[in-house]
C-alpha positions as CSV (number, residue, x, y, z in Angstrom):
1,M,-48.5,-39.5,-17.4
2,I,-46.8,-37.1,-19.7
3,N,-48.9,-33.8,-17.6
4,R,-47.3,-35.2,-14.2
5,E,-44.0,-35.9,-15.6
6,E,-44.2,-32.5,-16.6
7,N,-45.9,-31.2,-13.0
8,S,-42.9,-33.1,-11.4
9,N,-40.3,-31.2,-13.9
10,R,-41.4,-28.2,-13.3
11,S,-41.8,-28.5,-9.5
12,K,-38.1,-29.7,-9.4
13,S,-37.0,-26.6,-11.5
14,G,-39.3,-24.4,-9.0
15,C,-37.2,-25.6,-6.3
16,L,-34.0,-25.4,-7.8
17,W,-34.6,-21.6,-8.9
18,T,-35.9,-21.0,-5.0
19,A,-32.7,-23.1,-3.9
20,V,-30.4,-20.5,-6.0
21,I,-31.9,-17.8,-5.0
22,C,-32.1,-18.4,-1.3
23,F,-28.2,-19.3,-1.3
24,G,-27.9,-15.8,-3.4
25,L,-29.9,-13.9,-0.2
26,V,-27.4,-15.8,2.3
27,V,-24.4,-14.9,0.4
28,M,-25.7,-11.0,0.0
29,L,-26.5,-11.0,3.7
30,G,-23.3,-12.6,4.4
31,V,-21.2,-9.9,2.7
32,I,-23.1,-6.8,4.0
33,G,-22.9,-8.0,7.3
34,M,-19.3,-8.3,7.2
35,V,-19.2,-4.9,5.6
36,A,-21.0,-3.7,8.0
37,M,-19.2,-5.1,11.0
38,A,-15.9,-3.7,9.3
39,A,-17.0,0.0,8.9
40,M,-18.4,-0.3,12.7
41,V,-14.4,-1.4,13.7
42,G,-13.5,1.4,11.3
43,S,-15.7,4.0,12.9
44,L,-14.3,3.1,16.3
45,T,-10.6,3.8,15.3
46,P,-9.2,6.9,16.6
47,T,-8.9,9.2,14.3
48,T,-7.1,12.6,14.3
49,S,-9.3,15.7,15.0
50,A,-6.7,18.1,13.1
51,G,-8.7,20.0,10.6
52,S,-11.9,19.3,11.9
53,G,-15.1,21.5,11.4
54,K,-12.3,23.9,9.1
55,V,-12.0,21.9,5.5
56,G,-14.3,19.3,3.8
57,V,-13.9,16.0,3.9
58,D,-12.5,16.1,0.3
59,E,-9.5,18.5,1.8
60,F,-9.1,16.2,4.7
61,P,-10.3,12.9,4.0
62,V,-10.9,10.6,6.5
63,M,-8.3,7.8,7.4
64,T,-7.0,6.1,10.2
65,E,-3.7,7.5,11.7
66,V,-1.3,4.8,12.4
67,W,1.7,4.9,14.8
68,S,4.6,3.8,12.6
69,S,7.7,4.0,14.1
70,G,10.0,6.7,16.1
71,R,9.8,8.9,19.0
72,G,9.2,12.7,19.9
73,D,7.0,15.0,19.2
74,T,7.9,15.6,16.1
75,K,5.0,14.5,13.7
76,V,6.1,13.1,10.5
77,V,4.3,11.2,8.1
78,M,5.2,8.3,5.5
79,I,3.0,8.8,2.2
80,P,4.0,5.2,-0.4
81,L,3.4,6.1,-4.2
82,T,3.3,3.1,-6.4
83,G,3.0,1.4,-9.3
84,M,1.3,3.4,-12.7
85,I,0.4,7.0,-11.4
86,M,-2.9,7.6,-12.6
87,L,-5.6,8.9,-10.7
88,G,-9.4,7.9,-9.7
89,S,-10.2,4.4,-9.1
90,D,-8.7,1.3,-11.3
91,G,-11.5,0.7,-12.9
92,G,-12.4,-3.0,-11.2
93,L,-15.4,-4.6,-10.4
94,F,-15.5,-2.5,-7.1
95,A,-13.6,0.5,-9.0
96,T,-10.9,0.7,-5.7
97,E,-9.0,3.8,-5.8
98,T,-5.7,4.1,-7.3
99,P,-2.2,3.7,-5.4
100,A,-1.6,7.7,-6.3
101,Q,-5.1,8.6,-6.0
102,R,-4.1,7.5,-2.3
103,A,-1.0,9.0,-2.1
104,L,-3.1,12.2,-3.4
105,L,-5.5,11.8,-0.6
106,S,-3.0,11.4,2.2
107,I,-0.8,14.3,1.1
108,K,-4.0,16.5,1.5
109,R,-5.0,15.2,4.7
110,A,-1.5,16.1,6.2
111,T,-1.6,19.2,4.8
112,H,-4.4,20.2,6.6
113,D,-3.2,18.5,9.7
114,E,-1.4,21.6,11.4
115,K,0.6,19.2,13.7
116,V,2.7,17.1,10.5
117,R,6.3,18.3,9.9
118,A,7.5,17.0,6.9
119,I,6.4,14.2,4.6
120,I,8.8,10.9,3.7
121,L,7.8,10.0,0.3
122,Q,8.1,6.3,-0.6
123,I,8.6,6.2,-4.4
124,N,8.4,2.9,-6.4
125,S,7.1,3.9,-9.7
126,G,7.7,4.0,-13.3
127,G,5.5,7.0,-13.7
128,G,2.3,7.3,-15.5
129,G,-0.5,10.2,-16.5
130,I,1.1,13.6,-17.3
131,T,-1.7,15.6,-15.6
132,A,-1.7,12.8,-12.5
133,S,1.9,13.3,-11.9
134,D,1.7,17.0,-12.0
135,I,-1.4,17.1,-9.8
136,I,0.7,15.3,-7.1
137,Y,3.6,17.6,-7.6
138,K,1.3,20.6,-7.0
139,A,0.0,18.9,-4.1
140,L,3.4,18.6,-2.3
141,L,4.1,22.0,-2.9
142,D,0.9,23.1,-1.3
143,F,2.0,21.0,1.4
144,K,5.3,23.0,1.5
145,A,3.7,26.5,1.2
146,S,1.0,25.8,4.0
147,S,3.4,26.4,6.8
148,P,7.7,27.9,6.1
149,D,9.0,24.5,8.4
150,R,7.6,21.7,6.5
151,R,9.7,19.9,4.4
152,V,9.1,16.6,2.3
153,V,11.6,14.0,1.7
154,S,11.3,11.2,-1.1
155,I,12.9,7.6,-0.9
156,F,13.1,5.8,-4.1
157,G,12.5,2.1,-4.3
158,D,13.4,0.1,-6.8
159,V,12.2,2.2,-9.8
160,S,11.6,6.0,-9.7
161,A,11.7,7.2,-13.3
162,S,9.7,9.5,-15.9
163,G,6.3,10.5,-13.7
164,A,7.6,9.4,-10.5
165,Y,11.0,11.6,-10.6
166,Y,9.1,14.5,-11.9
167,I,6.5,14.1,-8.2
168,A,10.0,13.9,-6.2
169,L,11.3,17.1,-7.8
170,A,9.2,19.0,-4.9
171,S,10.7,17.4,-2.2
172,D,13.7,19.0,-0.5
173,H,16.0,16.2,-0.3
174,I,15.8,12.7,-2.7
175,I,17.3,9.5,-1.6
176,A,17.8,6.6,-3.5
177,H,18.6,2.8,-2.7
178,P,22.1,1.8,-4.5
179,T,19.9,-0.2,-6.7
180,T,17.4,2.0,-8.3
181,I,16.4,3.0,-11.5
182,T,15.6,6.3,-11.9
183,G,15.5,9.3,-14.6
184,S,13.7,8.4,-17.7
185,I,13.1,12.4,-18.4
186,G,10.8,12.1,-21.1
187,V,7.5,12.2,-23.2
188,L,5.3,9.8,-24.9
189,I,2.0,9.4,-26.5
190,Q,1.0,6.0,-26.8
191,S,-2.0,4.4,-29.1
192,M,-2.4,1.0,-31.2
193,N,-3.2,0.9,-34.8
194,I,-5.4,-2.0,-35.8
195,R,-6.0,-0.9,-38.9
196,E,-4.6,-3.7,-41.3
197,L,-6.1,-6.0,-38.2
198,S,-9.5,-4.8,-38.8
199,D,-9.2,-5.5,-42.9
200,K,-8.2,-9.1,-42.5
201,I,-11.7,-9.4,-39.9
202,G,-13.9,-7.2,-42.5
203,I,-14.7,-4.6,-39.5
204,K,-14.8,-1.3,-40.7
205,D,-14.6,1.8,-39.2
206,V,-17.3,4.6,-39.4
207,T,-16.6,7.8,-38.2
208,I,-18.4,11.1,-38.4
209,K,-16.1,14.1,-37.8
210,S,-16.5,18.1,-37.9
211,G,-12.8,18.3,-39.3
212,K,-9.9,16.7,-40.6
213,N,-7.9,16.1,-37.4
214,K,-10.9,15.5,-35.0
215,D,-10.0,11.2,-35.0
216,M,-6.5,12.2,-34.9
217,L,-4.4,8.8,-33.2
218,N,-7.8,6.6,-34.6
219,P,-6.5,3.4,-33.8
220,M,-8.6,2.4,-37.3
221,S,-6.7,5.1,-39.9
222,E,-2.8,5.9,-40.2
223,I,-1.4,9.1,-39.0
224,N,-0.9,11.5,-41.6
225,P,2.8,13.4,-41.5
226,E,0.8,16.7,-40.6
227,Q,-0.5,14.9,-37.8
228,Q,2.0,13.5,-36.6
229,L,3.9,16.9,-36.7
230,M,1.2,18.3,-34.4
231,V,1.5,15.4,-31.8
232,Q,5.5,16.0,-31.8
233,K,4.6,19.4,-30.9
234,L,2.7,18.5,-28.3
235,V,5.3,16.1,-26.9
236,D,8.1,18.6,-27.4
237,G,5.9,21.3,-24.8
238,M,5.5,18.8,-22.7
239,H,9.0,17.5,-22.3
240,A,10.2,21.4,-21.8
241,R,8.0,21.5,-18.9
242,F,9.4,18.6,-17.4
243,V,13.0,20.1,-18.2
244,G,12.3,23.1,-17.2
245,L,10.9,21.6,-13.5
246,V,14.1,19.5,-13.3
247,A,16.3,22.4,-13.7
248,K,14.8,24.5,-11.2
249,G,14.0,21.6,-8.9
250,R,17.7,20.7,-9.0
251,D,18.9,24.2,-9.2
252,L,21.2,22.7,-12.2
253,P,21.9,25.0,-15.9
254,L,19.3,24.3,-18.4
255,Q,21.2,23.2,-20.9
256,D,22.8,20.0,-18.5
257,V,19.3,19.2,-18.3
258,Q,18.7,19.2,-21.6
259,E,21.3,16.7,-22.5
260,L,20.2,14.5,-19.9
261,A,16.9,14.4,-20.4
262,D,16.5,12.2,-23.5
263,G,14.8,9.5,-22.0
264,R,17.5,7.3,-20.7
265,I,17.4,5.4,-16.9
266,Y,20.5,6.1,-14.9
267,S,21.5,3.7,-12.1
268,A,21.9,5.4,-8.5
269,D,25.2,6.3,-9.1
270,E,25.0,7.9,-12.1
271,A,21.8,9.8,-10.8
272,L,24.2,11.0,-7.8
273,A,26.9,12.4,-10.1
274,L,24.9,14.1,-12.2
275,K,23.1,15.7,-9.2
276,L,19.6,14.3,-9.6
277,I,19.4,12.7,-6.8
278,D,20.8,13.8,-3.3
279,Q,22.4,10.9,-1.7
280,I,22.2,6.9,-2.1
281,G,21.0,5.3,1.2
282,Y,18.2,3.4,3.2
283,W,14.8,4.3,5.1
284,D,16.9,4.6,8.2
285,D,19.3,7.5,6.7
286,A,15.9,8.9,5.2
287,V,14.4,9.3,8.9
288,K,17.9,10.2,9.8
289,K,17.8,13.2,7.1
290,T,14.2,14.3,7.7
291,A,15.1,15.0,11.6
292,E,18.5,16.6,10.6
293,I,16.1,18.7,7.9
294,L,13.6,20.0,11.0
295,D,16.9,20.4,13.3
296,V,15.2,18.3,15.6
297,D,16.8,14.6,17.6
298,T,14.2,12.6,16.6
299,V,10.5,12.2,14.8
300,K,7.9,10.5,15.0
301,I,6.1,8.2,12.3
302,Y,3.0,7.8,11.2
303,R,1.2,6.5,8.3
304,Y,-2.6,6.4,7.0
305,E,-4.6,3.7,6.3
306,Q,-8.2,4.0,4.6
307,N,-11.5,3.5,6.4
308,F,-13.6,0.7,5.4
309,T,-17.0,2.0,5.6
310,F,-20.6,0.8,4.7
311,S,-21.1,4.1,2.2
312,S,-18.3,3.5,0.3
313,F,-18.5,-0.3,-0.3
314,F,-22.1,0.4,-2.3
315,K,-20.1,3.4,-3.7
316,A,-17.5,1.5,-5.0
317,M,-19.7,-1.3,-6.4
318,Q,-20.7,-0.2,-10.3
319,S,-21.1,-2.0,-13.8
320,W,-17.7,-3.7,-14.8
321,N,-17.1,-4.5,-18.2
322,P,-13.7,-6.7,-18.7
323,V,-13.9,-7.0,-22.7
324,E,-14.3,-2.8,-22.8
325,S,-11.8,-2.0,-20.4
326,M,-9.4,-4.0,-22.0
327,V,-10.1,-2.7,-25.7
328,Q,-10.4,1.3,-24.2
329,E,-6.9,0.4,-22.5
330,A,-5.4,-1.1,-25.6
331,T,-6.4,1.5,-28.0
332,Q,-7.3,4.8,-26.5
333,P,-4.1,7.4,-27.0
334,K,-2.1,8.3,-23.5
335,M,0.2,11.2,-23.1
336,L,2.5,9.7,-20.2
337,Y,5.7,10.6,-18.2
338,K,6.5,7.0,-18.2
339,W,9.6,4.7,-18.3
340,S,8.3,2.2,-21.2
341,L,10.1,-1.1,-21.9
């Protein structure tokens, strides 16, 4: 009797696992089918052929070009730059590209499309990584340098501060909404020290290092005055670069910029008075100004949409450890052009 019950239980367990596996396979096949269909649709969507055969896919990313608004023969691309300015992927389950990474790819695409005369950069960001901000800033300069008649116009949303303002310095004209917060010209290094917490819960730091400063800003140990001076020197150097670019980009005396670049934020009215922006207005004003700068009556505005392909789906799938990601985000030192509350 016992053997029969055991066999029955085993049979039921086997059937259950078989059902679970079958269900998993059905779900997987369904997902793959949907992705394949999306890839097929994406591949059938017409894209511009400018640059085809002349540059690589990383220089001229595969994107769908969508006519957004306007009329005429003068081609303009609007590119959004939103959220935290960090390049690469967002570190999530499927590792999608960050908004800043998508903006960078869009700028590169526009650069290698000979028909694009201008970029309208829609900025709504409190800043982010120093290097990420500088790379996007340089990409805009490269766009303008690729042809003498190319221009960049930036329009600010709720916030365009710190690294976001840094990027806007590559613009020929900057417009802020009446309610925009901007400025925060400064640098910060953020870290977290958990030494006291680790002592309370019995966690000990074991660090083997080649020099006394190799683990500087280690979250498990206090920073000494000498190391603090080293970090401050780095911050001051990055801040000096930021101030110099503001003075150059806005055609302002260096001393004037030094006085206003203490990290404070400004309203649109204050920024206009300080000559940090050129105009207060809305989207229509940005379009009108772009046409004026290009010396044309109207502009035809496009935007880019990324193609969702079968290969990109599997490329994005990666191992994801949310706990490890959270700890690294909290404890890893960061040097930022960022407005931080």
